DOVEX-913642 format. One record per residue: residue number from 1; residue in three letters; x, y, z of N, C-alpha, C in turn. Coordinates in steps of 0.02 Angstrom, whole numbers, plus 50000, padded with zeros to 5 digits. Each point is the difference from the previous one (the first is absolute). Last residue first. Example, Ala and Ser with C-alpha at 12.3 -4.5 7.8 and 13.67 -1.06 7.14 Angstrom:
DOVEX-913642
<pt 2,ser,<50642,49888,50354>,<50042,50059,50003>,<49961,50055,50037>>
<pt 1,ala,<50015,49714,49996>,<49955,50059,50000>,<50045,50060,50000>>
end
This chain:
DOVEX-913642
<pt 302,leu,<50084,50587,50905>,<50051,50023,50049>,<49988,50072,50021>>
<pt 301,glu,<49880,49864,49832>,<49969,50003,50066>,<50050,50025,50052>>
<pt 300,trp,<50053,49960,49766>,<49952,50055,50003>,<49966,50006,50068>>
<pt 299,leu,<50158,49822,49947>,<50034,50066,49999>,<49950,50057,50012>>
<pt 298,pro,<49944,49756,50101>,<50006,50033,49935>,<50030,50069,50005>>
<pt 297,pro,<50078,49837,50191>,<49934,50017,49973>,<50008,50033,49932>>
<pt 296,arg,<50038,49841,49980>,<50030,49992,50068>,<50025,50065,50031>>
<pt 295,gly,<49990,49976,49725>,<49956,49983,50056>,<50034,50009,50067>>
<pt 294,ile,<50122,50047,49800>,<49937,50036,49995>,<49954,49987,50059>>
<pt 293,lys,<50224,49900,49971>,<50008,50070,49981>,<49935,50039,50003>>
<pt 292,glu,<50013,49760,50053>,<50050,50037,50040>,<49998,50075,49986>>
<pt 291,met,<49864,49853,49873>,<49976,50002,50069>,<50048,50041,50043>>
<pt 290,leu,<50065,49960,49780>,<49946,50048,50002>,<49970,50005,50071>>
<pt 289,phe,<50167,49838,49965>,<50028,50067,49992>,<49946,50053,50004>>
<pt 288,asp,<49939,49772,50000>,<50031,50018,50064>,<50029,50071,49997>>
<pt 287,ile,<49911,49911,49801>,<49947,50011,50049>,<50030,50023,50066>>
<pt 286,phe,<50152,49937,49836>,<49968,50064,49983>,<49943,50016,50048>>
<pt 285,val,<50114,49794,50019>,<50043,50054,50023>,<49969,50068,49983>>
<pt 284,arg,<49883,49804,49928>,<50005,50003,50073>,<50041,50061,50024>>
<pt 283,val,<49987,49949,49768>,<49937,50028,50026>,<50004,50009,50075>>
<pt 282,lys,<50181,49896,49896>,<49997,50069,49976>,<49937,50034,50025>>
<pt 281,ala,<50033,49768,50047>,<50045,50043,50039>,<49994,50073,49978>>
<pt 280,thr,<49783,49852,49959>,<50071,49995,49984>,<50041,50048,50041>>
<pt 279,leu,<49763,49873,50016>,<50026,50064,50024>,<50076,49998,49992>>
<pt 278,val,<49825,49867,49840>,<50044,49990,50057>,<50025,50069,50022>>
<pt 277,asn,<49764,49974,49868>,<50071,50015,49997>,<50036,49980,50064>>
<pt 276,ser,<49759,49987,49960>,<50035,49947,49964>,<50076,50011,49998>>
<pt 275,lys,<49845,50157,50095>,<50008,49941,50043>,<50041,49947,49966>>
<pt 274,pro,<50034,50262,49939>,<49956,49943,49985>,<50013,49941,50047>>
<pt 273,tyr,<50042,50249,50090>,<50030,49959,49948>,<49956,49939,49989>>
<pt 272,val,<50020,50265,50138>,<49965,49939,49980>,<50038,49964,49945>>
<pt 271,leu,<49994,50204,50203>,<50047,49972,49952>,<49974,49931,49982>>
<pt 270,trp,<49859,50224,50100>,<50020,49930,50001>,<50055,49988,49948>>
<pt 269,ile,<49850,50195,50150>,<50052,49996,49949>,<50031,49930,50006>>
<pt 268,ala,<49737,50066,50058>,<50067,50002,50029>,<50050,49997,49943>>
<pt 267,ser,<49709,50016,50056>,<50059,50012,49959>,<50064,50000,50042>>
<pt 266,lys,<49752,49966,50046>,<50052,49952,50020>,<50064,50011,49960>>
<pt 265,asp,<49805,50187,50083>,<50006,49944,49953>,<50058,49956,50023>>
<pt 264,his,<49879,50251,50059>,<49997,49933,50029>,<50002,49948,49945>>
<pt 263,val,<50064,50270,50061>,<49986,49956,49944>,<50006,49929,50025>>
<pt 262,glu,<49932,50215,50157>,<50052,49954,49979>,<49977,49960,49939>>
<pt 261,tyr,<49935,50252,50127>,<49979,49940,49966>,<50061,49959,49978>>
<pt 260,asp,<50007,50218,50104>,<49966,49957,50048>,<49977,49934,49969>>
<pt 259,pro,<50106,50182,49875>,<50047,49963,50042>,<49968,49954,50052>>
<pt 258,leu,<49939,50138,49776>,<49961,49955,50043>,<50045,49958,50045>>
<pt 257,val,<50155,50103,49840>,<49928,50015,49996>,<49962,49947,50040>>
<pt 256,arg,<50271,50105,49999>,<49953,49943,50003>,<49928,50026,49999>>
<pt 255,val,<50210,50123,49875>,<49971,49994,50067>,<49948,49943,49998>>
<pt 254,leu,<50234,50100,49851>,<49937,49963,50003>,<49976,50000,50073>>
<pt 253,thr,<50190,50118,49955>,<49972,50008,49933>,<49937,49958,49991>>
<pt 252,gly,<50151,50015,50198>,<49941,50042,49998>,<49972,50011,49931>>
<pt 251,gln,<50189,49859,50096>,<50017,50065,49969>,<49941,50048,49998>>
<pt 250,lys,<49974,49777,50082>,<50049,50034,50043>,<50015,50070,49974>>
<pt 249,leu,<49864,49864,49867>,<49964,50019,50061>,<50046,50037,50049>>
<pt 248,glu,<50094,49909,49805>,<49960,50060,49983>,<49959,50022,50061>>
<pt 247,gln,<50124,49801,50019>,<50045,50057,49995>,<49962,50064,49986>>
<pt 246,tyr,<49883,49793,50007>,<50022,50020,50067>,<50047,50060,49998>>
<pt 245,val,<49877,49867,49819>,<49990,50072,50013>,<50029,50024,50066>>
<pt 244,ser,<50007,49768,49912>,<50006,50042,49940>,<50001,50074,50015>>
<pt 243,trp,<49966,49827,50165>,<50069,50000,49979>,<50011,50047,49940>>
<pt 242,phe,<49780,49960,50084>,<50038,50047,50042>,<50073,50003,49978>>
<pt 241,ser,<49806,49947,49824>,<50036,49964,50051>,<50043,50050,50040>>
<pt 240,asn,<49782,50096,49880>,<50069,49980,49989>,<50025,49955,50056>>
<pt 239,met,<49773,50137,49872>,<50019,49952,50052>,<50069,49974,49983>>
<pt 238,ser,<49885,50251,49935>,<50018,49932,49980>,<50013,49956,50061>>
<pt 237,ile,<49893,50257,49898>,<50011,49956,50058>,<50014,49930,49975>>
<pt 236,gly,<50057,50227,49851>,<49943,49973,50036>,<50020,49958,50059>>
<pt 235,ala,<50141,50142,49850>,<49949,49972,49955>,<49939,49973,50036>>
<pt 234,gly,<50222,50119,50071>,<49933,50028,50008>,<49946,49970,49957>>
<pt 233,asn,<50245,49944,50032>,<49990,50061,49961>,<49927,50022,49995>>
<pt 232,val,<50069,49801,50115>,<50042,50053,50029>,<49987,50066,49964>>
<pt 231,thr,<49896,49810,49911>,<49970,50018,50064>,<50039,50057,50032>>
<pt 230,ser,<50086,49905,49804>,<49939,50039,49985>,<49967,50023,50065>>
<pt 229,ile,<50183,49857,50021>,<50022,50065,49975>,<49940,50044,49985>>
<pt 228,lys,<49956,49777,50060>,<50024,50039,50057>,<50021,50070,49978>>
<pt 227,met,<49937,49848,49834>,<49942,50019,50040>,<50021,50043,50059>>
<pt 226,cys,<50168,49908,49866>,<49965,50054,49965>,<49939,50023,50039>>
<pt 225,thr,<50116,49814,50082>,<50041,50061,50007>,<49966,50059,49966>>
<pt 224,gly,<49902,49782,49982>,<49992,50031,50066>,<50039,50064,50008>>
<pt 223,asp,<49886,49886,49779>,<50067,50010,50028>,<49994,50040,50064>>
<pt 222,asp,<49819,49956,49850>,<50029,49933,50006>,<50071,50003,50026>>
<pt 221,phe,<49756,50163,50017>,<50071,49991,49986>,<50018,49926,49999>>
<pt 220,thr,<49778,50197,49991>,<50021,49930,50008>,<50072,49992,49975>>
<pt 219,leu,<49812,50196,50100>,<50058,49991,49956>,<50026,49929,50013>>
<pt 218,arg,<49743,50123,50044>,<50056,49957,50015>,<50056,50007,49948>>
<pt 217,asn,<49741,50084,50094>,<50059,50032,49971>,<50062,49959,50020>>
<pt 216,glu,<49774,49947,50073>,<49992,50016,49929>,<50065,50023,49967>>
<pt 215,ala,<49898,49835,50218>,<50048,50052,49982>,<49998,50011,49924>>
<pt 214,asn,<49874,49836,50139>,<49966,50057,49969>,<50048,50056,49981>>
<pt 213,pro,<50069,49794,50113>,<49969,49982,49936>,<49967,50058,49964>>
<pt 212,pro,<50220,50027,50160>,<49928,49989,50009>,<49967,49986,49933>>
<pt 211,pro,<50257,49929,50037>,<49960,50060,49989>,<49926,49986,50010>>
<pt 210,phe,<50075,49918,50167>,<50035,50047,49956>,<50021,49962,49937>>
<pt 209,val,<49800,49971,50214>,<50050,49974,49953>,<50032,50058,49962>>
<pt 208,ala,<49872,49946,50259>,<49994,50033,49935>,<50052,49969,49954>>
<pt 207,tyr,<49870,49887,50228>,<50060,50031,49970>,<49981,50036,49935>>
<pt 206,pro,<49834,49966,50222>,<50029,49963,49945>,<50061,50037,49972>>
<pt 205,glu,<50026,49994,50221>,<49970,49968,49942>,<49937,50039,49982>>
<pt 204,glu,<50239,50024,50172>,<49936,50022,49973>,<49980,49959,49938>>
<pt 203,lys,<50210,50011,50145>,<49945,49965,50032>,<49931,50021,49974>>
<pt 202,ala,<50181,50151,49906>,<50014,49956,50057>,<49936,49974,50031>>
<pt 201,ala,<49986,50057,49745>,<50017,50039,50058>,<50008,49953,50060>>
<pt 200,val,<50030,49941,49732>,<49966,49984,50064>,<50025,50048,50053>>
<pt 199,leu,<49993,49933,49718>,<50020,50054,50046>,<49960,49991,50064>>
<pt 198,lys,<50073,49832,49775>,<49957,50017,50057>,<50032,50057,50040>>
<pt 197,arg,<50033,49956,49730>,<50029,49985,50065>,<49953,50023,50056>>
<pt 196,pro,<49991,49918,49719>,<49979,50048,50051>,<50027,49978,50068>>
<pt 195,pro,<50144,49920,49790>,<49934,49986,50031>,<49981,50056,50048>>
<pt 194,gly,<50154,50024,49772>,<50006,49992,50072>,<49931,49989,50031>>
<pt 193,glu,<50057,50046,49764>,<49986,49931,50020>,<50010,49989,50075>>
<pt 192,arg,<50107,50220,49930>,<49962,49959,49953>,<49995,49928,50025>>
<pt 191,phe,<50021,50213,50164>,<50044,49955,49963>,<49958,49954,49957>>
<pt 190,val,<49942,50263,50084>,<49994,49928,50016>,<50046,49960,49956>>
<pt 189,leu,<49918,50263,50095>,<50052,49967,49960>,<50001,49926,50021>>
<pt 188,leu,<49806,50211,50016>,<50035,49943,50029>,<50049,49970,49950>>
<pt 187,arg,<49846,50237,50069>,<50035,49966,49945>,<50044,49945,50030>>
<pt 186,his,<49771,50080,50125>,<50070,50018,49987>,<50026,49964,49939>>
<pt 185,thr,<49783,49971,50110>,<50001,50067,49969>,<50071,50022,49982>>
<pt 184,ala,<49951,49792,50112>,<49966,49998,49936>,<50001,50067,49964>>
<pt 183,leu,<50083,49962,50225>,<50048,49984,49947>,<49967,50001,49931>>
<pt 182,asp,<49889,50029,50219>,<50023,50061,49965>,<50045,49985,49941>>
<pt 181,asp,<49919,49829,50151>,<49948,50023,49954>,<50022,50061,49960>>
<pt 180,pro,<50135,49906,50178>,<50007,49968,49934>,<49947,50022,49950>>
<pt 179,ser,<50063,50177,50185>,<49976,49931,50004>,<50009,49969,49931>>
<pt 178,ser,<50074,50219,50038>,<49991,49984,50070>,<49974,49929,50010>>
<pt 177,pro,<50154,50149,49804>,<49944,49953,50013>,<49997,49985,50076>>
<pt 176,phe,<50098,50230,49897>,<50021,49938,50031>,<49939,49954,50009>>
<pt 175,gly,<50044,50203,49804>,<49974,49982,50065>,<50023,49932,50024>>
<pt 174,asn,<50058,50133,49795>,<49941,49958,49994>,<49970,49978,50067>>
<pt 173,arg,<50201,50143,49967>,<49955,50020,49945>,<49933,49963,50002>>
<pt 172,glu,<50173,49949,50155>,<49982,50070,50011>,<49949,50022,49948>>
<pt 171,leu,<50094,49787,49978>,<49952,50002,50055>,<49978,50072,50016>>
<pt 170,tyr,<50169,49962,49835>,<49936,49973,49978>,<49947,50007,50054>>
<pt 169,asp,<50219,50064,50056>,<49970,50046,49953>,<49932,49974,49976>>
<pt 168,pro,<50136,49864,50141>,<49969,50056,50036>,<49964,50048,49953>>
<pt 167,ser,<50021,49746,49919>,<50046,50056,50012>,<49964,50055,50040>>
<pt 166,ala,<49938,49738,50032>,<49993,50051,49948>,<50050,50055,50015>>
<pt 165,cys,<49914,49723,50080>,<50037,50062,50007>,<49988,50046,49941>>
<pt 164,leu,<49939,49746,50144>,<49978,50049,49951>,<50039,50064,50011>>
<pt 163,ile,<50089,49741,50057>,<49967,50060,50025>,<49975,50042,49941>>
<pt 162,arg,<50110,49734,50086>,<49980,50048,49948>,<49960,50057,50030>>
<pt 161,arg,<50192,49785,50062>,<49948,50046,50025>,<49984,50052,49946>>
<pt 160,asp,<50126,49763,50015>,<49987,50050,49947>,<49941,50044,50021>>
<pt 159,asp,<50207,49826,50120>,<49930,50020,49993>,<49994,50054,49946>>
<pt 158,ala,<50204,49828,49977>,<49977,50054,50043>,<49925,50009,49993>>
<pt 157,leu,<50125,49809,49911>,<50055,50048,50009>,<49980,50055,50049>>
<pt 156,lys,<49920,49731,49956>,<49980,50068,50012>,<50060,50045,50013>>
<pt 155,arg,<49972,49774,49846>,<50031,50021,50063>,<49985,50074,50009>>
<pt 154,ala,<49894,49775,49843>,<50014,50071,50014>,<50034,50008,50067>>
<pt 153,arg,<49910,49824,49775>,<50024,50004,50068>,<50022,50071,50013>>
<pt 152,leu,<49816,49889,49809>,<50058,50040,50021>,<50017,49988,50073>>
<pt 151,ser,<49807,49916,49872>,<50059,49973,49966>,<50064,50035,50022>>
<pt 150,ser,<49773,50060,50068>,<50023,49940,50034>,<50062,49969,49969>>
<pt 149,asp,<49902,50260,50016>,<50016,49949,49950>,<50031,49939,50035>>
<pt 148,glu,<49940,50214,50104>,<49947,49950,49999>,<50015,49942,49953>>
<pt 147,ile,<50106,50233,50141>,<50018,49944,49958>,<49946,49946,50005>>
<pt 146,ala,<49998,50281,50031>,<49986,49936,50032>,<50016,49943,49951>>
<pt 145,tyr,<50140,50217,49961>,<49929,49990,50009>,<49990,49933,50034>>
<pt 144,asn,<50210,50103,49887>,<49974,50036,50058>,<49923,49998,50000>>
<pt 143,arg,<50237,49858,49900>,<49932,50021,49989>,<49973,50033,50063>>
<pt 142,leu,<50238,49897,49863>,<49975,50038,50057>,<49930,50025,49983>>
<pt 141,ala,<50152,49776,49909>,<49965,50063,49987>,<49982,50033,50066>>
<pt 140,leu,<50163,49788,49868>,<49976,50033,50060>,<49964,50064,49980>>
<pt 139,asp,<50083,49847,49837>,<50022,49963,50059>,<49968,50027,50064>>
<pt 138,tyr,<49894,50006,49743>,<50038,50038,50050>,<50018,49956,50059>>
<pt 137,ala,<49873,49966,49777>,<50060,49963,50020>,<50043,50041,50047>>
<pt 136,gly,<49775,50048,49897>,<50059,50041,49986>,<50065,49968,50019>>
<pt 135,glu,<49791,49893,50044>,<50006,50008,49928>,<50062,50041,49981>>
<pt 134,ile,<49953,49976,50229>,<50019,49936,49971>,<50009,50006,49924>>
<pt 133,leu,<49927,50189,50129>,<50066,49979,50022>,<50024,49937,49964>>
<pt 132,asp,<49832,50201,49919>,<49998,49930,50019>,<50070,49975,50014>>
<pt 131,met,<49913,50259,50038>,<50024,49955,49948>,<49999,49929,50026>>
<pt 130,gln,<49897,50274,50052>,<50011,49931,50020>,<50022,49957,49941>>
<pt 129,thr,<50056,50267,50024>,<49944,49957,49982>,<50018,49927,50016>>
<pt 128,asp,<50153,50180,50028>,<49949,50004,50052>,<49939,49959,49983>>
<pt 127,ser,<50267,49959,49928>,<49935,50025,49976>,<49951,50001,50058>>
<pt 126,leu,<50263,49908,49918>,<49970,50049,50045>,<49936,50028,49969>>
<pt 125,lys,<50197,49795,49989>,<49939,50020,49965>,<49961,50044,50047>>
<pt 124,leu,<50274,49906,49978>,<49944,50032,50034>,<49942,50012,49952>>
<pt 123,gln,<50232,49836,50040>,<49957,50028,49947>,<49937,50026,50033>>
<pt 122,ile,<50265,49934,50088>,<49930,50014,50013>,<49967,50029,49938>>
<pt 121,asp,<50227,49835,50082>,<49975,50052,49955>,<49925,50009,50014>>
<pt 120,ile,<50218,49890,50149>,<49929,50004,49983>,<49988,50058,49953>>
<pt 119,gly,<50213,49942,50106>,<49982,49948,49953>,<49928,50002,49977>>
<pt 118,pro,<50105,50146,50169>,<50019,50018,49931>,<49983,49947,49949>>
<pt 117,phe,<49927,50078,50248>,<49990,49939,49961>,<50016,50013,49927>>
<pt 116,arg,<50034,50171,50162>,<50001,49942,50044>,<49997,49935,49961>>
<pt 115,asp,<49983,50204,49884>,<50066,49997,50031>,<50006,49939,50045>>
<pt 114,leu,<49792,50048,49905>,<50045,49972,49950>,<50072,49998,50026>>
<pt 113,phe,<49835,50101,50137>,<49987,49929,49993>,<50049,49968,49951>>
<pt 112,glu,<50008,50232,50028>,<50027,49966,50059>,<49988,49924,49994>>
<pt 111,gly,<49907,50137,49834>,<50073,49999,49995>,<50031,49963,50058>>
<pt 110,leu,<49765,50041,49996>,<50021,49945,49956>,<50076,49996,49994>>
<pt 109,ile,<49853,50163,50123>,<50041,49950,50037>,<50025,49944,49955>>
<pt 108,pro,<49855,50193,49931>,<50058,50027,50036>,<50045,49948,50032>>
<pt 107,ala,<49793,49937,49880>,<50054,50024,49956>,<50060,50027,50040>>
<pt 106,ile,<49802,49933,50119>,<50039,49945,49974>,<50058,50025,49957>>
<pt 105,phe,<49838,50149,50111>,<50032,49957,50049>,<50044,49945,49971>>
<pt 104,leu,<49872,50182,49877>,<50015,50027,50066>,<50046,49956,50041>>
<pt 103,gln,<49923,49937,49780>,<50037,50062,49994>,<50022,50026,50069>>
<pt 102,ala,<49860,49807,49987>,<50069,49987,49980>,<50041,50064,49995>>
<pt 101,phe,<49766,50010,50043>,<50037,49975,50058>,<50074,49992,49983>>
<pt 100,ser,<49855,50063,49825>,<50001,50053,50051>,<50042,49979,50061>>
<pt 99,ser,<49959,49844,49821>,<50049,50052,49984>,<50006,50052,50055>>
<pt 98,pro,<49933,49742,50046>,<49967,50063,49981>,<50053,50055,49988>>
<pt 97,ala,<50080,49750,49957>,<49980,50042,50056>,<49963,50061,49975>>
<pt 96,ala,<50143,49745,49935>,<49949,50048,49981>,<49977,50038,50061>>
<pt 95,phe,<50223,49839,49908>,<49963,50029,50056>,<49951,50052,49975>>
<pt 94,arg,<50189,49789,49937>,<49948,50040,49968>,<49951,50023,50054>>
<pt 93,leu,<50269,49912,49993>,<49939,50007,50039>,<49951,50045,49964>>
<pt 92,thr,<50230,49837,49944>,<49961,50058,49981>,<49934,49999,50037>>
<pt 91,gly,<50248,49887,50081>,<49939,49992,49961>,<49968,50067,49983>>
<pt 90,lys,<50170,49890,50212>,<50001,50024,49931>,<49931,49992,49968>>
<pt 89,val,<50164,49993,50244>,<49931,49996,49974>,<49999,50032,49931>>
<pt 88,gln,<50194,49999,50142>,<49993,49941,49957>,<49930,49993,49971>>
<pt 87,arg,<50066,50170,50156>,<50031,50015,49936>,<49997,49940,49953>>
<pt 86,gly,<49924,49992,50229>,<49952,50030,49954>,<50030,50015,49932>>
<pt 85,asp,<50084,49800,50163>,<50013,50070,49988>,<49952,50028,49948>>
<pt 84,his,<49911,49786,50128>,<50059,50018,49960>,<50005,50075,49990>>
<pt 83,gly,<49840,49843,50130>,<50031,50063,50023>,<50062,50019,49961>>
<pt 82,gln,<49836,49813,49976>,<50064,49985,50031>,<50037,50062,50022>>
<pt 81,ala,<49794,50013,49882>,<49986,49967,50064>,<50064,49984,50037>>
<pt 80,ala,<50017,50090,49783>,<49972,50050,50046>,<49988,49970,50069>>
<pt 79,phe,<50069,49857,49827>,<50055,50043,50021>,<49976,50054,50049>>
<pt 78,phe,<49836,49858,49905>,<50045,49963,50044>,<50056,50044,50026>>
<pt 77,ala,<49853,50088,49839>,<49967,49994,50065>,<50044,49963,50049>>
<pt 76,asp,<50073,50016,49777>,<50004,50065,50034>,<49969,49997,50069>>
<pt 75,glu,<49982,49808,49866>,<50069,50011,50019>,<50007,50066,50038>>
<pt 74,gln,<49792,49949,49909>,<50014,49957,50056>,<50071,50009,50024>>
<pt 73,ala,<49934,50115,49807>,<49965,50027,50058>,<50015,49958,50062>>
<pt 72,leu,<50082,49925,49793>,<50037,50058,50024>,<49968,50030,50062>>
<pt 71,ile,<49887,49823,49895>,<50064,49976,50026>,<50040,50057,50029>>
<pt 70,glu,<49802,50054,49888>,<49986,49970,50065>,<50064,49973,50031>>
<pt 69,arg,<50007,50085,49780>,<49990,50054,50048>,<49989,49972,50070>>
<pt 68,ala,<50016,49845,49827>,<50065,50032,50011>,<49993,50057,50051>>
<pt 67,phe,<49806,49894,49925>,<50037,49955,50045>,<50068,50030,50017>>
<pt 66,pro,<49866,50114,49842>,<49973,50006,50067>,<50034,49954,50051>>
<pt 65,leu,<50076,49986,49769>,<50013,50064,50033>,<49968,50006,50070>>
<pt 64,phe,<49978,49815,49831>,<50050,49993,50053>,<50007,50064,50042>>
<pt 63,glu,<49856,49989,49809>,<49974,49954,50050>,<50048,49994,50060>>
<pt 62,ala,<50062,50132,49814>,<49943,50031,50033>,<49971,49955,50055>>
<pt 61,gly,<50173,49913,49865>,<50025,50053,50044>,<49945,50034,50038>>
<pt 60,glu,<49946,49841,49836>,<50027,49967,50059>,<50027,50052,50050>>
<pt 59,leu,<49925,50078,49794>,<49943,49974,50037>,<50023,49967,50064>>
<pt 58,ser,<50164,50184,49917>,<49970,49942,49968>,<49939,49979,50041>>
<pt 57,leu,<50104,50255,49987>,<49989,49940,50039>,<49972,49944,49956>>
<pt 56,ser,<50162,50196,49901>,<49932,49990,50022>,<49996,49935,50040>>
<pt 55,val,<50178,50200,49875>,<49995,49941,50043>,<49927,49995,50021>>
<pt 54,lys,<50136,50127,49775>,<49960,50001,50062>,<50004,49933,50036>>
<pt 53,arg,<50129,50062,49797>,<49963,50062,50014>,<49966,50000,50068>>
<pt 52,thr,<50127,49816,49902>,<50046,50057,49998>,<49965,50064,50021>>
<pt 51,ser,<49903,49780,50105>,<50015,50017,49931>,<50047,50060,50002>>
<pt 50,arg,<49881,49796,50175>,<50049,50053,49986>,<50005,50011,49925>>
<pt 49,his,<49828,49888,50206>,<50015,50001,49928>,<50046,50060,49987>>
<pt 48,leu,<49966,49852,50236>,<49998,50065,49965>,<50014,49988,49926>>
<pt 47,leu,<49991,49816,50146>,<49958,50045,50039>,<49990,50067,49965>>
<pt 46,asp,<50056,49730,49926>,<50018,50070,49991>,<49952,50044,50038>>
<pt 45,ser,<50047,49750,50091>,<49967,50035,49944>,<50026,50071,49995>>
<pt 44,gly,<50058,49841,50178>,<49985,49954,49945>,<49963,50032,49942>>
<pt 43,val,<50105,50069,50225>,<49927,49998,49994>,<49979,49952,49945>>
<pt 42,gln,<50230,50037,50035>,<49972,49969,50060>,<49925,49993,49996>>
<pt 41,lys,<50112,50110,49826>,<50017,49929,49999>,<49971,49965,50061>>
<pt 40,glu,<49977,50232,49989>,<49956,49968,49950>,<50015,49925,49995>>
<pt 39,leu,<50139,50134,50136>,<49934,49992,50030>,<49953,49964,49952>>
<pt 38,lys,<50214,50055,49919>,<50005,49950,50053>,<49932,49986,50031>>
<pt 37,ser,<50017,50176,49848>,<50003,49936,49965>,<50004,49943,50050>>
<pt 36,leu,<50011,50217,50084>,<49932,49984,49978>,<49998,49934,49962>>
<pt 35,arg,<50209,50080,50068>,<49961,49980,50059>,<49928,49984,49980>>
<pt 34,ala,<50148,50082,49835>,<50020,49933,50021>,<49958,49976,50059>>
<pt 33,ser,<49972,50221,49923>,<49973,49952,49950>,<50017,49928,50021>>
<pt 32,ala,<50090,50174,50131>,<49928,49998,50008>,<49969,49949,49952>>
<pt 31,val,<50230,50044,49980>,<49987,49962,50061>,<49925,49993,50011>>
<pt 30,ala,<50073,50133,49820>,<50015,49929,49987>,<49985,49957,50061>>
<pt 29,gln,<49977,50236,50019>,<49949,49971,49956>,<50011,49926,49989>>
<pt 28,ala,<50087,50101,50230>,<50014,50014,49930>,<49948,49964,49957>>
<pt 27,leu,<49947,50075,50255>,<50024,49946,49958>,<50014,50025,49929>>
<pt 26,gly,<49893,50103,50210>,<50073,50004,49996>,<50032,49946,49958>>
<pt 25,leu,<49761,50051,50039>,<50029,49953,50048>,<50076,50000,49998>>
<pt 24,gln,<49876,50138,49855>,<49971,50016,50065>,<50028,49954,50055>>
<pt 23,arg,<50060,49963,49773>,<50033,50059,50028>,<49974,50017,50069>>
<pt 22,gly,<49893,49824,49881>,<50067,49982,50023>,<50036,50059,50031>>
<pt 21,ala,<49794,50039,49899>,<49991,49961,50061>,<50067,49980,50029>>
<pt 20,ala,<50000,50107,49793>,<49983,50048,50053>,<49990,49963,50067>>
<pt 19,ser,<50040,49868,49809>,<50059,50040,50016>,<49986,50048,50058>>
<pt 18,ile,<49822,49870,49911>,<50047,49959,50039>,<50061,50041,50021>>
<pt 17,asn,<49740,50065,49949>,<50066,50021,49977>,<50052,49963,50044>>
<pt 16,leu,<49758,50024,50037>,<50005,49975,49931>,<50066,50023,49969>>
<pt 15,met,<49910,50031,50231>,<50029,50053,49960>,<49999,49983,49925>>
<pt 14,asp,<49916,49846,50165>,<49968,50064,50015>,<50023,50055,49951>>
<pt 13,ala,<50100,49786,49989>,<49930,49995,49980>,<49963,50065,50011>>
<pt 12,ala,<50223,49981,50074>,<49998,50001,49926>,<49928,49996,49975>>
<pt 11,leu,<50034,49980,50232>,<50016,50068,49978>,<49996,50005,49924>>
<pt 10,val,<49972,49788,50092>,<49944,50042,50018>,<50012,50072,49977>>
<pt 9,phe,<50177,49845,49971>,<49944,49986,49956>,<49941,50046,50014>>
<pt 8,leu,<50185,50009,50145>,<50016,50029,49935>,<49943,49990,49951>>
<pt 7,arg,<49984,49896,50208>,<49993,50073,50008>,<50014,50036,49933>>
<pt 6,ile,<50038,49769,50010>,<49928,50014,50001>,<49988,50074,50006>>
<pt 5,cys,<50219,49926,50017>,<49977,49991,49931>,<49925,50016,49995>>
<pt 4,glu,<50091,49997,50211>,<50025,50059,49965>,<49982,49996,49926>>
<pt 3,thr,<49950,49819,50145>,<49952,50055,50005>,<50025,50064,49967>>
<pt 2,asp,<50049,49735,49943>,<50034,50060,50023>,<49951,50059,50002>>
<pt 1,met,<49956,49727,50032>,<49989,50054,49951>,<50027,50065,50029>>
end
C-alpha cells in the first residue's frame, strides 16, 4: 500500500478538500484524484464521498482514518530513527501551550524551526487555561504544573520556580508584608482555578498557603500576561513563574515579596503527549528543538 496515497487521504480527510490536499503535496487535481481512487481500490471501498459542492468521509473512510494515521506515524518514526535529513520530516503538528509562555519563548523561535523543517506545518492552540490533550487531538502540549494524568507521557523542559512579587509603587502605598499572615490585608492577584500553593520558609514548619483562605480582596485572572501587567501597574501582589517576571525583576518594575519564603510544589515545565500516540518524527524533532533553544539551562536562569 503506497504511503503517499495514504498521506493524501489523511490530508483530504482533515481538510475535506481533495484539491487543497493535493496542492499541499505538490499534486495536480487529476493526479490527486487518481491516487485516491487507487487507494480506494486497494482498500476495497469508497473512503470519501465526492460531490460538486463538498467532500465528506464515508463510514469506511472514518474507520480507516485512524489506521492511516498510525501507518504514517510509524513511517515517520522509522525515518527519524534512521537519522534521515530533517528536511524529509513532514506533517502537521498540533501543539498546545500556555499563551504567556508562548509569547515569550516559543513564538520568537518558530521561524527558525520552520527553516530547519520546511515539511512541517504547525497549528498552535495558545491558552493559559487547561485543555484536554486527547479530546483536542493534540500531538504535543506544554504544561507548567505537576503532571498527574496517567494517560500522558512527559519530558521535562525546565523547572518552574514561582515567587511572589509586586510593583515598588504598590508596596510603597500599602507596605511590605513581613510574613505570610500579612498577605490577608493586601490586594491579591490570583489565577482562576489555580490551587493554593505552599509557602515554606527555609527548614520551617508549618507552612502557609497563597492565597491565604482569609484574604478578602482578590482579582482573578485566566491569562498570566494580563495578571503580570496588572501587577507591574500597581494592582497588588501576585504569584508568578520566575520565567514570566525575570525581565521585570531585572528592570526593577517588579520586586520580590517575602523573599525568605519558597513556593513548595512539584510544578515544572513539561512537554507532554498521549501515551497512545507513537512519538512521530515531527513530534520528536520539535521536542528536541525546544530542548535546544529553551532548556539546558533555561533562558531565564542565565
